Every structure is written in C-alpha cells, then in structure tokens.
C-alpha positions in Angstrom: -0.1 31.9 17.2 -3.2 32.9 19.1 -2.3 32.9 22.8 -5.5 31.1 23.6 -4.2 27.7 22.2 -1.5 25.4 23.4 -0.5 24.6 19.8 -1.3 25.8 16.3 -1.6 22.2 15.1 -2.1 19.0 17.0 -1.8 15.7 15.1 -3.2 12.4 16.4 -1.2 9.6 15.0 2.5 9.5 14.2 2.5 7.3 11.1 3.8 8.4 7.7 0.8 10.7 7.3 1.1 12.4 10.6 4.9 12.7 10.3 4.6 14.3 6.9 2.0 16.8 8.1 4.2 17.7 11.1 7.3 18.3 9.0 5.4 20.5 6.6 3.6 22.4 9.5 7.0 23.3 11.0 8.2 24.6 7.7 5.1 26.7 7.6 5.9 28.2 11.0 3.2 26.3 13.0 3.8 25.3 16.6 3.1 21.6 16.3 2.6 18.5 18.6 2.0 14.9 17.6 0.1 12.3 19.8 0.8 8.6 19.4 -0.5 5.7 21.5 1.6 3.0 19.9 4.9 2.8 18.0 6.2 6.0 16.4 6.1 5.5 12.6 2.7 3.6 12.6 2.0 0.7 10.3 4.3 1.5 7.4 7.5 1.8 9.5 6.8 -0.9 12.1 4.5 -3.5 10.5 4.1 -2.7 6.8 6.1 -1.2 3.9 9.5 -1.1 5.6 9.9 -4.5 7.1 8.1 -6.3 4.3 10.5 -4.6 1.7 13.5 -5.8 3.7 12.1 -9.4 3.7 11.3 -9.2 0.0 14.9 -7.9 -0.7 16.5 -10.8 1.1 14.2 -13.5 -0.1 14.3 -12.1 -3.6 18.1 -12.4 -3.6 17.8 -16.0 -2.4 15.4 -16.7 -5.3 17.8 -15.1 -7.8 20.8 -17.0 -6.6 19.0 -20.3 -6.7 17.9 -19.8 -10.3 20.7 -21.8 -11.8 19.2 -21.6 -15.3 19.1 -17.8 -15.3 22.6 -17.5 -13.9 23.9 -20.0 -16.4 22.5 -17.9 -19.2 24.7 -15.0 -17.9 27.7 -17.3 -17.7 27.6 -17.7 -13.9 27.7 -20.8 -11.9 27.1 -21.1 -8.1 27.2 -24.0 -5.8 24.6 -24.3 -3.0 22.9 -21.2 -1.7 21.8 -21.2 2.0 20.2 -18.6 4.2 19.6 -18.0 7.9 15.9 -17.2 8.7 16.8 -15.5 12.0 19.4 -13.3 10.2 16.9 -12.3 7.5 14.3 -11.5 10.3 17.0 -9.4 12.1 17.8 -7.5 8.9 14.2 -6.4 8.6 14.0 -5.6 12.3 17.2 -3.5 12.3 15.8 -1.4 9.4 12.6 -0.8 11.3 14.5 0.4 14.3 16.7 2.7 12.2 13.7 4.2 10.3 11.7 4.7 13.5 14.7 6.4 15.2 15.2 8.6 12.2 11.5 9.6 12.3 11.5 10.5 16.0 14.8 12.4 15.7 13.5 14.4 12.7 10.5 15.5 14.8 12.6 16.3 17.9 15.1 18.3 15.8 12.4 20.5 14.5 10.9 21.1 17.9 7.7 19.1 17.4 6.4 18.0 20.9 5.8 14.2 21.0 3.0 13.1 23.4 2.7 9.4 24.2 -0.9 8.3 24.9 -4.4 7.8 23.4 -5.7 11.1 21.9 -9.3 11.8 21.3 -11.4 14.8 20.3 -13.1 16.5 23.3 -14.9 19.2 21.5 -14.0 21.9 18.9 -10.2 22.6 19.0 -9.8 20.5 22.1 -8.2 17.0 22.6 -7.8 14.8 25.7 -4.8 12.4 25.9 -4.8 9.4 28.2 -1.1 9.2 29.2 0.6 7.0 31.7 0.7 10.0 34.0 -3.1 10.6 33.7 -5.3 12.6 31.4 -4.1 15.7 29.7 -6.3 18.3 28.1 -4.7 20.1 25.1 -6.1 22.9 22.9 -5.0 23.5 19.3 -6.1 25.9 16.6 -6.3 23.0 14.2 -6.4 19.2 14.8 -5.5 16.5 12.3 -6.7 12.9 12.8 -4.2 10.5 11.3 -5.1 7.3 13.1 -4.4 4.8 10.3 -5.7 1.2 9.9 -5.3 -2.3 11.2 -5.5 -5.7 9.4 -9.1 -6.9 8.8 -9.8 -10.4 10.1 -13.1 -11.8 8.7 -15.6 -13.5 11.1 -14.9 -17.2 11.6 -11.1 -16.7 11.6 -9.3 -17.1 14.9 -5.9 -15.5 15.3 -3.2 -16.7 17.7 -0.3 -14.7 16.3 1.8 -17.9 15.9 0.0 -20.3 13.6 -2.7 -18.0 12.3 -1.6 -14.4 11.9 -1.9 -11.2 9.9 0.8 -9.2 8.2 1.5 -7.5 11.6 3.1 -10.8 12.7 4.3 -12.1 9.3 6.8 -9.2 9.0 8.7 -10.6 12.0 9.3 -13.9 10.2 9.5 -15.9 13.4 9.1 -19.2 11.6 9.1 -20.6 8.1 6.2 -23.0 7.8 6.5 -25.9 5.4 3.0 -25.3 4.1 1.2 -22.0 4.5 -2.2 -20.9 3.4 -2.5 -17.2 2.5 -6.0 -15.8 2.5 -6.4 -12.9 0.0 -4.5 -12.3 -3.3 -4.2 -8.5 -3.1 -0.8 -6.9 -2.9 -0.1 -8.0 0.8 -1.0 -11.7 0.0 1.1 -11.5 -3.2 4.1 -10.0 -1.6 4.1 -12.6 1.2 3.6 -15.4 -1.3 6.8 -14.1 -3.0 8.7 -14.1 0.3 7.6 -17.6 1.5 7.9 -19.3 -1.9 11.5 -17.9 -2.3 12.4 -19.3 1.1 11.0 -22.8 0.3 7.5 -22.9 1.8 4.6 -24.5 -0.1 1.7 -22.1 -0.5 -2.1 -22.4 -0.9 -3.5 -19.0 -2.0 -7.2 -18.6 -1.2 -9.3 -15.9 -2.9 -13.0 -15.4 -2.3 -13.7 -13.4 -5.5 -13.9 -15.2 -8.8 -10.5 -14.1 -10.0 -7.0 -13.7 -8.6 -5.6 -10.2 -7.9 -9.1 -8.6 -8.2 -7.8 -5.0 -7.8 -5.3 -5.1 -10.7 -5.8 -4.5 -14.4 -7.0 -7.8 -15.9 -4.1 -8.0 -18.4 -1.6 -7.5 -15.6 -3.3 -10.0 -13.3 -3.2 -12.6 -16.1 0.4 -12.2 -16.8 1.4 -11.9 -13.1 -0.4 -15.2 -12.4 1.6 -16.8 -15.2 4.9 -15.5 -13.8 4.4 -15.1 -10.0 2.1 -18.0 -9.3 1.9 -20.9 -11.8 5.7 -21.7 -12.0 6.1 -21.5 -8.2 5.1 -23.9 -5.5 1.7 -22.1 -5.1 -1.7 -23.7 -5.5 -4.7 -21.4 -5.9 -8.3 -21.7 -4.6 -10.4 -19.1 -6.4 -14.0 -18.3 -5.5 -13.4 -19.9 -2.1 -14.2 -18.5 1.3 -12.2 -19.4 4.4 -15.3 -19.8 6.5 -13.5 -21.0 9.6 -9.9 -21.0 10.5 -8.8 -22.7 13.7 -5.2 -22.2 15.0 -3.0 -25.1 16.2 -0.9 -27.8 14.8 -2.2 -28.3 12.1 -4.2 -25.2 11.4 -7.6 -26.3 10.2 -9.3 -24.3 7.4 -12.9 -24.9 6.3 -13.2 -23.7 2.7 -16.7 -22.8 1.4 -17.9 -22.0 -2.1 -18.1 -18.2 -2.0 -21.5 -18.2 -3.7 -23.3 -20.9 -1.8 -21.4 -20.6 1.5 -21.4 -24.5 1.6 -18.2 -26.0 3.0 -16.6 -28.0 0.1 -13.1 -28.8 1.5 -11.1 -28.9 4.7 -7.4 -28.0 4.6 -4.8 -28.8 7.2 -1.7 -26.6 6.9 1.2 -25.6 9.1 0.3 -21.9 9.2 -2.2 -19.4 7.8 -1.6 -15.7 6.9 -4.8 -13.6 6.8 -4.3 -10.9 4.2 -7.9 -9.8 3.6 -7.3 -6.1 3.6 -7.4 -3.4 6.2 -10.0 -1.5 8.3 -9.7 2.0 9.7 -8.6 2.4 13.3 -11.2 5.0 14.2 -13.0 3.7 17.3 -12.9 5.9 20.4 -11.8 9.1 18.8 -14.4 11.2 20.5 -16.0 12.3 17.2 -19.4 12.3 18.8 -18.3 15.4 20.9 -18.4 17.4 17.6 -21.5 15.7 16.2 -19.8 13.4 13.7 -20.5 9.7 13.1 -18.2 7.3 11.2 -19.5 6.0 7.9 -20.8 2.4 7.8 -17.3 1.0 7.1 -15.8 2.9 10.0 -14.0 5.7 8.0 -14.0 9.3 9.0 -16.2 11.3 6.6 -14.3 14.2 5.0 -14.9 16.8 2.3 -12.6 17.5 -0.7 -10.2 19.5 1.5 -10.1 16.6 4.1 -12.1 18.7 6.6 -14.1 16.3 8.8 -17.6 16.7 7.5 -21.0 15.1 7.5 -24.1 15.8 5.4 -22.7 19.0 4.2 -21.7 20.2 7.7 -18.0 20.6 8.2 -16.4 20.8 11.6 -14.2 23.9 11.6 -10.4 23.3 12.3 -10.8 19.4 12.4 -9.2 17.4 9.6 -8.5 13.7 8.8 -5.9 12.1 6.6 -4.6 8.7 5.6 -6.1 5.2 5.9 -8.7 6.5 8.4 -10.4 8.4 5.5 -10.4 5.4 3.2 -9.5 7.5 0.2 -6.4 5.5 -0.7 -4.8 3.2 1.8 -1.2 4.0 0.9 1.5 5.6 3.1 2.5 8.1 0.4 -1.2 9.1 -0.1 -1.4 9.8 3.6 1.7 12.0 3.4 0.3 13.9 0.4 -3.0 14.5 2.3 -1.2 15.7 5.4 0.8 18.3 3.3 -2.4 19.4 1.5 -4.2 19.9 4.8 -1.3 22.0 6.2 -1.3 24.1 3.0 -5.1 24.7 3.4 -4.6 25.7 7.1 -1.9 28.1 5.9 -4.4 29.8 3.6 -3.3 28.1 0.4 -6.2 25.7 -0.1 -5.0 22.4 -1.7 -6.7 19.2 -2.7 -5.1 15.8 -3.5 -5.2 14.4 -7.0 -5.8 10.8 -6.2 -5.9 9.9 -9.9 -2.1 10.5 -10.2 -1.0 8.7 -7.1 1.0 5.5 -8.0 1.0 2.2 -6.2 3.2 -0.8 -6.3 3.5 -4.4 -5.3 7.1 -5.4 -4.6 6.9 -8.9 -6.0 9.7 -10.3 -8.2 9.2 -8.9 -10.8 7.3 -5.9 -9.5 4.0 -4.4 -10.4 3.5 -0.6 -10.6 0.3 1.2 -11.5 -1.3 4.6 -11.6 -4.7 5.9 -12.7 -7.5 3.6 -14.0 -7.7 0.0 -15.0 -9.0 -0.5 -18.5 -12.5 -1.7 -17.4 -12.8 1.5 -15.2 -11.6 3.7 -18.0 -14.1 2.2 -20.5 -16.9 2.7 -18.0 -15.9 6.4 -17.6 -15.7 6.7 -21.4 -19.2 5.3 -21.8 -20.6 7.6 -19.2 -18.9 10.7 -20.6 -19.0 9.8 -24.3 -15.4 9.2 -25.3 -13.5 6.2 -26.7 -10.7 4.5 -24.8 -7.7 2.7 -26.3 -4.9 0.8 -24.8 -1.4 -0.2 -26.1 1.0 -2.7 -24.7 4.8 -3.0 -25.0 6.9 -6.0 -23.8 10.0 -6.2 -21.7 11.3 -8.9 -24.0 11.9 -6.2 -26.7 13.8 -3.9 -24.3 17.6 -3.9 -24.7 18.3 -3.4 -20.9 15.9 -6.1 -19.9 17.5 -8.5 -22.4 21.0 -7.6 -21.0 19.8 -8.4 -17.5 18.2 -11.6 -18.6 14.9 -10.4 -17.0 12.5 -10.2 -19.9 9.1 -11.1 -18.2 6.7 -8.3 -18.2 4.7 -5.6 -20.0 3.7 -2.0 -19.9 0.2 -1.0 -20.7 -0.9 2.5 -21.4 -4.7 3.4 -21.4 -5.7 6.7 -23.0 -8.5 8.7 -24.5 -8.7 8.4 -28.3 -9.9 11.9 -28.8 -7.5 14.0 -26.7 -4.8 11.4 -26.1 -4.9 12.1 -22.4 -3.3 9.2 -20.4 -5.9 7.6 -18.0 -3.9 4.8 -16.6 -0.6 3.0 -16.8 0.2 -0.5 -15.6 3.6 -2.0 -15.6 4.6 -5.6 -14.6 8.3 -6.3 -14.9 11.8 -5.4 -13.6 11.8 -2.2 -11.5 8.1 -1.4 -12.3 7.8 0.4 -8.9 10.4 3.0 -10.1 9.3 3.2 -13.7 5.7 4.0 -12.8 6.6 7.5 -11.6 7.1 8.9 -15.0 3.6 7.9 -15.9 2.3 9.3 -12.5 3.8 12.6 -13.4 2.3 12.5 -16.9 -1.2 11.8 -15.4 -0.7 14.6 -12.8 0.0 17.1 -15.6 -2.8 15.6 -17.7 -0.3 15.1 -20.6 -1.4 13.5 -23.8 0.4 10.7 -25.7 1.0 13.2 -28.5 3.4 15.1 -26.2 4.8 12.1 -24.4 5.8 10.3 -27.6 8.4 13.0 -28.3 10.1 12.9 -24.9 13.7 11.5 -25.0 14.7 8.5 -22.9 18.2 7.3 -22.3 19.2 4.2 -24.2 19.5 1.4 -23.2 17.2 1.8 -20.1 14.1 0.1 -18.8 12.3 3.5 -19.1 12.2 3.0 -22.9 9.4 0.5 -22.2 7.1 3.6 -21.7 8.8 5.5 -24.5 7.9 2.7 -26.9 4.3 2.5 -25.5 3.7 6.2 -26.1 5.1 6.0 -29.6 3.0 2.9 -30.3 -0.1 4.7 -29.2 0.5 7.4 -31.8 0.9 4.8 -34.6 -0.8 1.7 -33.3 0.0 -0.4 -36.4 
C-alpha cells in the first residue's frame, strides 16, 4: 500500500454489494474499510430478500397445510391449521439478526475496519464521514460507492408506516389487515400478495400499466396470473393509478384511469402496501466535488468497468456498484459488480455479464428467469437479422412434479434459430428459483441448444423440465 493513503480501498455502504467487495478485496490483499450510516447488511438483509423469504416460507407452509384437496390426493388428512402472526414475524426478525451478525463478524474476522456514519466523496481519493464523534477525513487509493436504493413512493401517496407502508415496514408483519390494497404487481407486490393471501387477508392488486406483471415474459405472466392470482382472494385493478392514498382507518385510495388521469373509483381498505419499485439512495454523496452529476433518475453514471464516469470523462479511482448504478437492482448483481471492480483495481480488468444474471420471485410456485423475454429477443433479432424461436415444456409432464402433486408451471426457452444460442429462459413452477441457475450458466457460456440437449440430468428430477425443453428445441415437432 502507498503510505500516503489510510486505506487501499474504502467502500461506502455495507449492503450485500459492499460486503461482497470487501471480502474479495481482503482476499486480494487490500487494506479495506467500509462506511455505513444505517444497518449493516443494507436492504437485502434488513428489509428485503432475507425477511421476506422468511415470511414467504412460513406463510407458504400455512397455505400448503390448509390445502386439504392437495393433501388428500397424497393420502394425508389434517385437522385445523392455525398460526401465530407474532411468532411468524419473530421468525423473520431472528433470521435478520442472525444474518446481520454473521455479516459483521465476517468483516471483523478479516480485519475490515467498520466506520459508522454518513460517508461522502470530498475530492479525488478522499472521503468525509459524519460520525457521532464528529467529522472524519479518510483517504483511500480507491473508493467504491455502494449506497443502494429505497422504496419509491409516487406523488399523492402519504405513508404513515402503519396503515400505508412500503416493503420496509411490511417485512415486520406488525399486523394482518383483513383487506389490503397492494400498489404494483412487480415481484415485491406479487411476493407480498402471496404472503397476505396465505395468511387470510383479502387483496386488491393495483397496476398502473395495462397488464399485470409488466416486467415478466408475457407467457409466464399469463400463467402466473392463472395460478397466483385468479384462484386466490385477490381482485385486480389494471390500468389504474393510485392517484391519492390517505392513511387512517380506513385507508382511502382514489383510483384514476391511468390514461386519462380521471378519478373513477374510491376504495376504502384496512391497509395499503406501496410496491411501486425502488429509487437510488444517492443524494448527498458529494459527487459534485469530483465534477459528477447524477443522471435524471438519480443513478450514479458509470462506464462498462463501473468507474464513475460522465460524458466520457471517468473519475480515476472512484467506482460505483449495486442499486445506485441502476444496472440491475438485485443483491447478487451488486455482489458480482463489487467483485468485478476489485478485480479491475487489482489489475485484472473485469466486466459483469448482466445477460446471464438470473432473478426470481419467491411466490408459490416460484418464478425464475434469466436473459431476455421473448418480445425483447424478437426485437433484437429484427435489429440484427436473425430469427428467434421459443419452446415450452410443462411441469405436468415431469415425473418428480407429479410425485409431489405440484404440476402447475412451465419452462420456456428462447433461442436463436441459426446458431441455437440460448437468449432467455423463464420458469414458473416448483423450485424455479433453483432450477434457473443451470440456464444462467448456459447463457453465461453462450451455449447452444445443440450442446445442451445432450447433457444428462438425473431422473426423476425437476431439472428434467429444462432437459426436455432443450431436446424439444432440437426437434420441435
């Protein structure tokens, strides 16, 4: 290390991205510190992936055990199934604490200095941290900004944290409203609809765009609607804007036609979850001190190597990763970016292949996807002059799914007709979040269906759903 710096690497933000970067930096021999103003572990550990998966696990079990018809088909009968909301909430909270402690201990064990306070850039290779003991000035050879994101609350919506709230509060499960409105049908809205419906709440799902689940492949969205929404106690309002939401008892929601903005209906519900996406947490980071402005949506502009960069001018030794860059708002994407930046710092320049990063919604059954949706692939095909084809296989033909009595779902593989390269894979069904990784690996290696069709999968397993899809792509008759 050059003696003129306090650290080789200083990371602002101790979420999954910052943590991953710190661990990799230590393994590369860099003296590292991490600055955090809030809870160690960021959104994922405290208010996102971790607690929501704990709630989904518990509520999913309740749904399963209450499905007398399904259990009877397996020869099982149960009398009444009850649950304790407080105990489910405590289960989620205990896991959060355990994960957070594990994260902090791993940093301490490796000798990473943890500095509590608000960090901001104060010039090239320099950061100021507002701590409880006053302002600290720290220098570092390289600086990574990993400040994450917060829930987006549209104008007109008032939050009180009790009757109108975001996912930040919903993961605490402080109450179980009889009737809850969920604004937004992306993966956050879908996952909470799964939790609340399993635990007995009635739901109104409000989506401003003209179709439910707008980010998903259309075929998956159609099937998911049929399985996750229609048979459950969920009514949907599509093409509707929640123009005004007033907390209280009841919560009053003014619904407007998304096109005309005219109010067409007023709902009165017990609670409202606002799941309208997330925005970067990038204000007050001192970027002006190095001549950088945030883009119009508030993201930190970066180049291909995640160097902070604007109009072709890159700030040396300053990097940004994770939600704050807006590339892919996923914890594991942030972690991959952090590792790539540390590799670049260590003289082994590395970029992230976003095309092969999988994502999942942990509904029951799950959704897993990687690469492009069919419309996006066809658009690329038209622009570049190749034809796109897609094949589908069904869980109802899979021996393991039949044995489990869980046969809802499909796998869809989208590929180039000329080279056979896989462009996107979408799975809706049992354990889709685990199954998708084989496809992610295939896309990362740019494999063709010709090669994939000859791989051997254990029988009987759910993984054969992809095996069958690849084989079908070779002989689509």
